[in-house]
C-alpha positions in Angstrom: -16.0 -15.6 33.8 -16.9 -12.3 32.3 -15.0 -10.3 29.8 -13.4 -7.9 32.3 -9.8 -6.9 33.0 -8.4 -8.6 36.1 -6.3 -6.5 38.5 -3.2 -8.6 38.4 0.3 -7.7 37.2 1.6 -8.6 33.8 5.3 -8.4 32.9 6.5 -7.1 29.6 8.8 -9.6 28.1 11.6 -7.4 26.8 13.0 -3.9 27.1 15.3 -2.1 24.8 18.1 0.4 24.6 19.9 1.7 21.6 23.2 0.6 20.2 23.8 2.9 17.2 20.1 3.3 16.3 18.7 -0.2 16.4 16.8 -1.3 19.5 18.4 -4.3 21.2 16.9 -6.4 24.0 17.7 -6.0 27.7 16.4 -8.2 30.5 13.7 -10.6 29.4 11.1 -12.7 31.1 12.0 -16.4 31.4 10.3 -18.7 28.9 8.9 -22.2 29.6 9.1 -25.3 27.4 7.1 -25.3 24.2 4.4 -27.9 23.9 4.1 -29.2 20.4 0.4 -28.4 20.2 -1.6 -28.3 17.0 -2.8 -25.7 14.6 -5.9 -23.7 15.2 -8.8 -25.0 13.1 -10.0 -22.7 10.4 -13.7 -23.0 11.3 -14.8 -19.6 9.9 -14.8 -18.3 6.4 -11.5 -16.8 5.2 -12.0 -13.7 3.1 -11.6 -14.1 -0.7 -8.8 -12.0 -2.3 -6.9 -11.5 -5.5 -3.9 -9.4 -6.5 -5.0 -6.1 -8.0 -1.3 -5.2 -8.2 1.0 -8.3 -8.4 4.0 -8.3 -6.0 6.4 -5.8 -7.6 10.0 -5.1 -6.8 10.9 -1.5 -5.9 14.6 -1.9 -5.0 17.2 -4.6 -4.1 18.4 -3.9 -0.6 21.2 -5.2 1.6 19.7 -4.0 4.8 17.4 -6.9 5.9 15.8 -5.6 9.2 12.6 -3.6 9.7 12.8 -1.8 6.4 10.0 0.6 7.4 9.1 2.0 10.8 8.6 0.6 14.3 5.3 2.2 15.3 4.0 4.3 12.3 3.0 4.0 8.7 5.7 4.0 6.0 3.1 3.5 3.3 0.0 5.6 2.7 -2.7 5.9 0.1 -3.2 9.2 -1.7 -6.8 10.3 -1.2 -9.0 9.7 -4.2 -9.8 13.4 -4.7 -6.0 14.0 -4.9 -5.3 11.3 -7.5 -5.2 8.0 -5.6 -2.0 5.8 -5.7 0.4 5.2 -2.9 3.5 6.9 -1.4 6.0 4.7 0.4 9.2 5.3 2.4 11.8 2.7 3.5 15.4 2.3 4.5 17.8 0.3 2.3 21.4 -0.3 1.3 22.1 -0.4 -2.5 25.3 -2.5 -1.9 26.4 -4.9 0.9 29.0 -2.4 2.2 27.0 0.8 1.3 25.5 3.3 3.7 21.9 2.8 4.9 19.7 5.5 3.2 16.0 6.5 3.3 14.0 6.3 0.1 10.7 7.4 -1.3 8.6 5.5 -3.8 5.4 6.3 -5.6 2.9 3.7 -7.0 0.6 5.2 -9.6 -3.2 4.6 -9.5 -2.7 2.0 -12.3 -0.3 0.1 -10.0 2.9 0.9 -12.0 6.0 2.3 -10.3 6.0 6.1 -10.6 9.5 6.5 -9.1 12.0 5.2 -6.5 15.0 7.1 -5.1 16.9 8.3 -2.1 15.1 11.2 -0.3 18.3 13.2 0.2 21.4 13.6 -1.9 23.7 13.6 1.1 25.3 10.3 2.0 24.4 9.9 5.7 23.5 6.9 7.8 19.7 7.3 7.7 16.9 5.2 9.0 13.5 4.3 10.4 11.5 6.6 8.2 7.8 7.4 8.4 5.4 9.7 6.5 2.1 11.4 6.4 0.0 12.5 3.5 -1.9 15.8 3.6 -5.5 14.7 3.6 -6.5 17.8 1.5 -3.7 18.2 -1.1 -2.5 14.6 -1.2 1.1 15.7 -0.9 3.5 13.6 1.3 5.9 14.6 4.2 8.7 12.4 5.3 10.5 12.0 8.7 13.5 10.0 9.6 16.6 10.2 11.7 20.2 10.6 10.3 23.6 10.5 11.9 25.4 13.8 11.1 26.7 17.0 12.7 23.7 19.0 13.8 23.4 22.6 14.7 24.4 21.6 18.3 27.8 20.8 16.9 27.8 17.2 17.9 27.7 14.0 15.9 24.3 12.5 16.8 21.3 11.0 15.2 19.0 14.0 14.6 15.4 13.9 13.2 15.0 15.4 9.7 12.0 16.0 7.5 11.1 17.1 4.0 8.1 17.0 1.7 7.3 16.4 -2.0 5.6 19.2 -3.9 3.9 16.5 -6.0 2.9 19.1 -8.7 0.4 17.8 -11.3 0.8 14.4 -9.6 4.4 14.2 -10.5 6.4 12.6 -7.6 9.9 13.2 -6.5 9.9 17.0 -6.4 11.6 16.9 -3.0 12.0 20.1 -1.1 15.0 21.1 0.9 15.7 18.9 3.9 15.2 20.5 7.3 16.2 19.7 10.9 13.1 18.9 13.0 14.8 17.9 16.2 18.4 18.6 17.0 20.1 16.2 19.5 21.4 16.1 22.1 18.3 17.4 23.7 17.9 18.7 27.3 15.1 17.6 29.6 14.2 18.3 33.2 12.0 15.8 35.1 9.2 17.7 36.7 8.9 15.7 40.0 12.4 14.6 40.6 13.8 17.9 39.1 16.7 16.2 37.4 18.2 17.8 34.3 19.8 15.6 31.6 21.6 17.1 28.6 22.6 14.0 26.7 19.3 12.8 25.4 19.0 11.5 21.8 15.4 11.4 20.6 15.0 9.3 17.4 12.7 6.7 15.8 10.1 9.1 14.6 6.4 8.2 14.3 4.0 10.7 12.6 0.3 11.3 12.5 -1.8 14.1 11.0 -4.9 15.8 12.5 -6.9 19.0 12.5 -5.2 22.3 13.3 -6.6 25.2 15.4 -5.6 27.5 12.5 -8.3 27.7 9.8 -7.6 25.8 6.6 -4.5 24.2 8.1 -3.6 20.7 9.3 -1.3 19.8 12.1 1.4 17.1 11.9 2.6 15.5 15.1 5.9 13.6 15.2 6.7 11.4 18.2 10.4 10.8 18.9 11.7 8.4 21.5 14.8 8.7 23.7 17.6 6.2 23.0 19.4 7.3 26.2 18.3 6.2 29.6 19.4 7.5 33.1 18.1 4.5 35.1 19.4 1.0 35.7 17.8 -0.2 32.5 16.4 1.5 29.4 13.4 3.8 29.8 12.3 5.8 26.7 10.6 9.1 27.3 9.4 11.1 24.3 9.4 14.5 22.6 6.4 15.2 20.3 7.1 17.9 17.7 4.1 19.5 16.0 3.6 22.1 13.2 0.8 23.5 11.2 0.7 23.4 7.4 -1.4 23.5 4.2 -0.9 22.3 0.7 0.8 25.5 -0.3 3.4 25.1 2.4 4.3 21.7 1.0 4.2 22.8 -2.6 6.5 25.8 -2.0 8.7 24.1 0.6 8.0 26.7 3.2 9.8 26.5 6.5 7.5 25.1 9.2 7.4 26.4 12.8 7.9 23.5 15.2 6.7 23.4 18.8 7.5 20.6 21.2 5.7 18.9 24.1 6.8 16.1 26.5 5.0 13.8 28.8 6.1 14.7 32.4 5.7 11.2 33.9 7.9 9.7 31.2 10.6 12.3 31.9 10.4 11.1 35.5 10.6 7.5 34.5 13.8 8.1 32.5 15.7 9.4 35.5 14.2 7.6 38.4 17.1 6.1 40.5 14.8 3.7 42.5 12.0 2.4 40.2 12.5 1.5 36.6 9.7 1.7 34.0 10.0 1.1 30.3 7.0 2.1 28.1 6.0 0.6 24.7 3.5 3.0 23.2 2.3 4.5 20.0 0.9 7.9 19.0 -2.6 8.7 17.7 -4.7 11.8 17.2 -8.5 12.3 16.9 -10.6 14.7 14.9 -10.8 17.1 17.9 -7.1 17.5 18.1 -6.6 15.3 21.1 -3.3 13.3 21.2 -3.1 9.8 22.6 0.1 7.9 23.5 -1.2 4.4 24.2 0.6 1.2 25.1 2.0 -0.7 28.1 5.0 -0.6 30.4 7.3 -2.8 32.5 8.0 -1.7 36.1 10.6 -2.9 38.6 12.3 -1.8 41.8 15.7 -3.5 42.0 15.0 -7.1 40.8 11.4 -7.1 42.1 8.5 -6.5 39.7 6.1 -3.7 40.8 2.5 -4.7 41.1 0.8 -1.8 39.4 -1.5 -1.1 36.4 0.6 -1.6 33.3 -1.6 -0.5 30.4 -1.5 3.3 29.9 -2.9 6.0 27.7 -1.4 9.4 28.0 -3.8 12.2 26.8 -3.2 15.7 25.7 -5.9 18.0 24.4 -5.8 21.4 22.6 -3.8 20.1 19.6 -0.8 19.0 21.6 -0.6 22.3 23.5 -2.6 21.1 26.5 -1.6 19.4 29.7 -0.8 15.6 29.6 -2.9 13.3 31.8 -2.7 9.5 32.2 -5.3 6.8 32.4 -4.0 3.3 33.4 -5.3 -0.1 34.2 -4.1 -3.7 34.6 -4.0 -5.4 31.2 -4.3 -9.0 32.4 -7.1 -11.4 31.4 -8.4 -14.5 33.1 -7.2 -18.0 32.4 -7.0 -21.3 34.3 -4.8 -24.4 34.6 -6.3 -27.3 32.6 -6.1 -30.6 34.5 -3.2 -29.1 36.5 -1.1 -29.4 33.3 1.2 -26.3 33.9 3.7 -26.7 36.7 6.5 -24.7 38.3 10.1 -25.7 38.5 9.3 -27.9 41.5 6.6 -29.8 39.5 3.9 -28.1 41.6 0.8 -27.3 39.4 -0.1 -23.6 39.3 -3.4 -22.6 40.9 -6.1 -21.3 38.5 -5.7 -17.8 39.9 -2.0 -17.9 39.2 -2.6 -18.2 35.4 -3.5 -15.3 33.2 -3.0 -13.7 29.8 -0.8 -10.7 29.6 0.6 -8.4 26.9 3.9 -9.6 25.5 6.4 -9.0 22.7 4.5 -6.1 21.2 6.9 -3.2 20.9 6.3 -2.7 17.2 2.6 -1.8 17.0 0.7 1.3 15.9 -2.4 3.0 17.2 -5.5 4.4 15.4 -8.7 6.2 16.3 -11.8 4.6 14.9 -15.0 6.2 13.6 -16.5 6.3 17.2 -13.5 8.2 18.5 -12.1 5.1 20.3 -8.3 4.5 20.4 -7.3 1.0 19.3 -4.0 -0.8 19.4 -3.1 -4.4 18.5 -0.8 -6.6 20.7 0.0 -10.1 21.6 -1.4 -11.6 24.8 0.7 -14.5 26.2 -0.2 -17.2 28.7 1.7 -16.3 31.9 1.9 -17.1 35.6 2.4 -15.1 38.7 5.8 -16.8 39.2 7.3 -14.5 36.5 7.4 -17.0 33.5 5.4 -17.5 30.4 4.7 -19.9 27.5 5.7 -18.4 24.1 3.7 -21.0 22.2 0.6 -19.4 23.5 0.7 -15.9 22.1 -2.5 -14.7 20.4 -3.5 -11.4 18.7 -5.9 -9.1 20.5 -6.5 -5.4 20.7 -6.9 -2.9 23.5 -9.7 -0.3 22.9 -9.9 2.9 24.9 -13.2 4.9 24.9 -12.5 8.6 25.8 -16.2 9.2 26.5 -16.4 6.9 29.5 -12.6 6.4 30.0 -13.0 2.7 29.7 -10.5 0.0 28.4 -11.8 -3.1 26.6 -9.8 -6.0 25.2 -11.2 -7.6 22.1 -10.0 -10.7 20.3 -8.6 -10.4 16.8 -7.5 -14.0 16.2 -8.4 -16.5 17.4 -11.9 -15.5 18.4 -13.6 -17.4 21.2 -17.1 -18.8 20.6 -17.7 -18.7 24.4 -19.7 -15.6 25.1 -18.4 -15.4 28.7 -14.7 -16.0 28.3 -11.7 -15.2 26.2 -10.1 -17.8 24.0 -8.6 -20.6 26.0 -6.5 -23.0 23.8 -7.9 -26.2 25.4 -11.6 -25.1 25.6 -12.8 -24.4 22.1 -16.3 -25.8 22.3 -19.2 -26.2 24.7 -19.6 -27.2 27.4 -17.5 -24.3 28.4 -15.0 -24.3 31.3 -13.9 -27.9 30.6 -11.0 -29.4 28.7 -12.3 -30.5 25.4 -10.0 -33.5 24.7 -7.0 -35.3 26.3 -4.2 -37.3 24.7 -3.1 -40.8 25.4 -1.2 -39.6 28.5 -4.2 -37.8 29.9 -2.8 -34.4 29.1 -5.1 -31.7 27.6 -5.1 -31.3 23.9 -4.2 -27.7 23.1 -3.8 -25.4 20.1 -0.6 -23.3 19.9 0.5 -20.5 17.5 3.6 -18.6 16.4 2.7 -15.0 15.4 6.2 -14.0 14.3 7.9 -14.0 10.8 10.6 -16.4 11.9 10.4 -19.8 13.5 13.4 -19.9 15.8 13.2 -17.8 19.0 16.9 -18.6 19.9 18.4 -16.5 17.1 20.0 -13.1 17.9 21.0 -14.3 21.3 17.4 -15.5 22.1 15.9 -12.2 21.2 14.0 -13.0 18.0 10.6 -12.3 19.5 11.8 -8.8 20.6 13.3 -7.9 17.3 10.8 -9.4 14.9 7.3 -8.7 16.4 5.1 -6.4 14.4 1.4 -5.9 14.5 -0.3 -3.1 12.5 -3.8 -1.8 12.1 -4.9 0.3 9.1 -7.1 3.3 9.9 -10.8 2.9 9.5 -12.2 4.3 6.2 -15.6 5.9 5.8 -17.2 2.6 5.1 -16.1 1.2 8.4 -13.4 -1.1 6.8 -10.1 -1.8 8.4 -7.5 -4.5 8.6 -5.0 -6.0 11.1 -1.7 -7.2 9.6 1.0 -9.4 11.2 3.1 -12.4 10.3 3.0 -16.1 11.3 5.4 -19.0 10.9 3.7 -21.7 13.0 4.0 -24.3 10.3 7.7 -23.7 9.8 8.2 -24.0 13.5 6.3 -27.2 13.7 8.6 -28.7 11.1 11.9 -27.3 12.2 11.4 -27.7 16.0 9.2 -30.8 16.2 9.9 -32.6 12.9 6.2 -32.7 11.9 6.7 -33.9 8.4 3.2 -32.8 7.2 4.6 -29.3 7.4 7.8 -30.0 5.4 6.8 -27.8 2.5 6.7 -24.9 5.0 10.3 -25.3 6.3 11.3 -21.8 5.1 7.9 -20.2 4.7 7.0 -17.0 6.6 3.3 -16.1 6.1 1.4 -12.8 6.0 -1.8 -12.8 8.0 -4.5 -10.2 7.3 -7.7 -10.1 9.4 -10.4 -7.7 8.1 -13.2 -5.9 9.8 -16.2 -4.4 7.8 -17.7 -2.7 10.9 -15.3 -0.4 12.6 -13.4 -3.3 14.4 -16.5 -4.8 16.0 -15.8 -8.1 14.3 -12.7 -9.7 12.9 -12.5 -12.3 10.1 -10.4 -15.4 10.0 -7.1 -14.2 8.7 -6.0 -14.4 5.1 -2.7 -16.3 4.8 -0.4 -15.3 2.0 2.6 -17.5 1.5 4.7 -19.0 -1.3 3.3 -22.5 -0.9 -0.5 -21.8 -1.2 -0.7 -18.4 -2.9 -0.5 -18.4 -6.7 1.6 -15.4 -7.8 3.7 -15.5 -4.6 6.1 -18.2 -5.5 9.6 -18.0 -4.1 8.8 -14.9 -2.0 9.7 -14.9 1.7 7.9 -11.9 3.1 9.4 -10.0 6.0 8.7 -6.7 7.7 5.2 -6.3 6.3 3.4 -2.9 6.5 -0.2 -2.2 5.4 -1.2 1.1 3.8 -3.1 3.5 6.2 -6.4 3.1 4.4 -8.4 0.4 2.6 -9.9 1.8 -0.6 -13.6 1.1 -0.9 -14.5 -0.3 -4.3 -18.2 -1.1 -3.9 -20.3 -4.1 -2.9 -20.9 -7.5 -4.4 -23.8 -9.6 -3.1 -24.0 -7.3 -0.1 -20.3 -7.7 0.8 -17.9 -4.7 0.8 -14.9 -4.9 -1.6 -11.8 -3.0 -0.8 -8.2 -2.6 -2.0 -5.3 -2.8 0.4 -1.7 -1.8 -0.5 1.2 -3.5 1.4 4.9 -2.9 1.5 7.3 -5.7 2.5 10.7 -7.2 2.0 11.3 -10.5 0.0 14.2 -11.9 2.1 16.6 -13.8 -0.1 17.9 -15.8 2.9 15.4 -16.1 5.7 16.4 -14.2 8.8 18.3 -11.0 9.4 22.0 -10.7 8.7 22.4 -7.1 9.8 20.9 -7.7 13.2 23.7 -9.1 15.4 24.4 -11.8 15.9 23.2 -12.7 12.4 21.0 -15.6 11.5 23.2 -16.3 8.5 26.7 -15.2 7.6 26.1 -13.7 4.1 24.6 -10.3 3.5 22.7 -11.2 0.3 19.8 -8.9 1.1 16.4 -9.0 -0.6 13.9 -6.9 -2.5 11.7 -4.2 -1.1 8.3 -4.9 -2.7 4.8 -3.5 -3.1 1.5 -5.3 -3.8 -2.2 -4.5 -3.6 -4.9 -6.9 -2.7 -8.6 -6.7 -3.6 -10.4 -8.2 -0.6 -14.0 -9.3 -0.1 -15.0 -8.2 3.4 -17.3 -10.8 5.1 -20.6 -9.9 6.7 -21.2 -10.4 10.4 -25.0 -10.6 10.2 -25.4 -11.3 13.9 -24.3 -7.8 14.9 -26.5 -6.0 12.4 -30.0 -4.6 12.6 -32.0 -7.2 10.6 -34.1 -4.4 9.1 -31.0 -3.0 7.4 -28.8 -4.4 4.7 -25.9 -6.5 6.1 -23.1 -4.4 7.4 -24.5 -1.1 6.0 -21.9 1.6 5.7 -21.6 4.3 8.3 -24.3 6.7 7.3 -22.6 9.9 8.5 -19.3 11.0 6.9 -16.7 13.4 8.3 -17.5 17.0 7.4 -15.2 18.7 4.9 -13.3 20.9 5.4 -12.6 20.4 9.1 -11.7 22.7 10.8 -13.8 25.2 8.8 -14.7 28.8 8.4 -17.4 29.9 7.6 -19.1 26.8 6.2 -18.6 23.1 5.8 -20.2 20.3 3.8 -21.8 17.3 5.6 -22.4 14.2 3.6 -24.4 11.2 4.7 -25.9 8.0 3.3 -29.5 6.9 3.8 -29.7 3.1 3.3 -33.4 2.9 3.0 -35.9 5.7 2.2 -37.6 7.2 5.2 -37.6 10.0 7.8 -34.2 11.6 8.7 -33.0 14.2 11.1 -29.7 16.0 10.9 -29.0 18.4 13.7 -26.1 20.5 15.2 -25.3 20.5 18.9 -22.8 22.4 21.1 -20.5 20.6 23.5 -23.1 21.0 26.3 -25.6 19.0 24.2 -27.8 22.0 23.4 -29.5 22.0 20.0 -28.0 24.7 17.8 -29.7 24.1 14.4 -31.7 21.5 12.5 -30.5 21.0 8.9 -32.8 18.1 7.9 -36.1 17.0 9.4 -38.1 15.2 6.7 -38.4 12.1 4.6 -35.5 11.4 2.3 -34.9 9.0 -0.6 -32.3 6.3 -0.2 -28.8 7.1 -1.3 -26.2 9.7 -0.8 -27.0 13.2 0.4 -25.0 16.3 1.4 -25.8 19.7 3.0 -23.9 22.8 3.8 -23.9 24.2 7.3 -23.0 27.9 7.3 -22.1 28.2 11.0 -25.4 29.8 12.0 -27.9 28.8 14.6 -31.6 28.3 14.1 -32.2 32.1 14.3 -29.7 32.9 11.7 -27.0 34.2 14.1 -23.3 33.3 13.7 -22.2 30.8 16.3 -18.9 31.2 18.2 -15.7 29.3 17.4 -15.4 25.9 19.0 -16.3 22.2 18.9 -19.7 21.2 17.6 -21.4 17.8 17.1 -23.6 16.9 14.2 -26.0 14.0 14.7 -28.0 12.0 12.1 -31.0 9.8 13.0 -32.4 7.6 10.1 -33.5 4.1 9.5 -33.6 3.4 13.3 -30.0 4.3 13.9 -28.2 7.4 15.3 -24.7 8.4 14.4 -22.7 11.5 15.6 -19.4 13.1 14.7 -17.3 16.1 15.8 -16.4 19.2 13.8 -14.5 22.4 14.6 -15.4 25.9 13.7 -12.3 28.2 13.7 -12.7 32.0 13.0 
């Protein structure tokens, strides 16, 4: 079997609609009995780490569900040139009977708390905040939804925003709060021509990218509809966008918001015959192209529709262009080992009835890597064409979309198969491939299982724990190609509580943080770090829930050829494990927990097999993103030469025609930079538009985009 996507249907496990402003489950796919299984062997090196900032309490909260954001970053690192440190935002209640508010927090570069407080001074029910940091000035902007009387004169959840002037690196200089999106919002579906006037777009997710206006950046805020007009929930979106610079934030200037919607999603929200529910996340690349990537569930009546289920909606021209859609089946091949898996009539499934499909992944984010590919993490579960699945077999993978050739690829994050021709199969871990490795005393295949959720019991919250608690997040990729994947696991707690496996007794109430790292732009993923109160010194008595990584790993340097990076994380230390505020509650007492911050210093492993043997292991990306970008009239291009030798740095237009050659000679090893003044080889000014700059050195070629705006 080759690593290709099979064209078979995969059902999404859960859908959601809104009650108040928390997503709750709708129809769900039927689960099959859990085999006991065994833990995945740790047969690869786990990255070394230490606490560069010990777990630190920011605030005691009595709101114990999803303290950050469903699909976006609530914690971001301030760029080094703007002072370093972290800004955070979260939702919390100061008292058990208090109002849920949104907060800001600042962690100074030294790791000390620089401030924590409510963002607004008006007591409203507020929630699900997200933020961006201006990549130039380092100043933050915050977005959340709040229940109040908006300008439309109705009491609804509206989306608000503000910013922090952050003068002289002093946080908490919050500007006036503005209304970004006023609900209810009217939409008209383009194909069905149905107008709806009661839409409520909330749950903001924000990204920042280049602007078509010189010396500005553009912020994009996705908001999802909590109102559906079909038989089941179906969330279309509104994306608001505005241009800004550091002065706009510092002075609290009013931003001019424009809005765009995805026509197909507007149709899905009102379709009286076919029901589709998307689970997507927003990303933007350096050319100003927007991507809304994820998967959807489709039915007609009670019958699942056999159609491609993994989607990427694309809008160019900085959000002002026309949306298009690429779609493909997300399913991956599997097989039935020794006819072990049977239907309700004890009839074994055929091999071609078994597959891996996306599941329980509504709370994920999307990023764009250094090659311009869009990446999103998710769980793939073992499923069958009869419409059921096995929750004990849900493993972390990622979908990668390459805009250059419009291709989808699925890559394994954890576990990673050693079979070069097949994805991970939990009963076939070693050669010879395509055979069951081992059987038990009853002749059944020995299999590994896992539980990539922060709570062990799937029956809580009316059997909807996996819907409410799933969360997989990527960091963005830094200039040294470093990124992380963060999720949670409670396999050992489940083994003790569900199967009475006494060897895991110490883990009876232990959720774990898993962090897989990649030193090479997501090409390879490490064995995950596990942080838990049993095995991690300095983490005693902490039960982490709702874990969010910072948007970037800070590069520190190299030791023995391995990259060292620092990663900030925000999470909640749950005093009593499981949510009280999510109905029905896991436990009856709202005793809350602590919102916390910590920073890890991580040694990123080398993956020598993927490297050019003539180069140092996992050499950094040679070519950096130009700055400023967009630019007028000149921009600085920085690059790294790992080994002394010949180098060529040239500028090309979008047709691939050579515009100018900036470097064409031998260079010493080390860092270099050069300014391009926007002129061609004859000294003439070039026109506004997109250009590519390409570096060839040490047997490698790397390219990046830049935008000249006059």
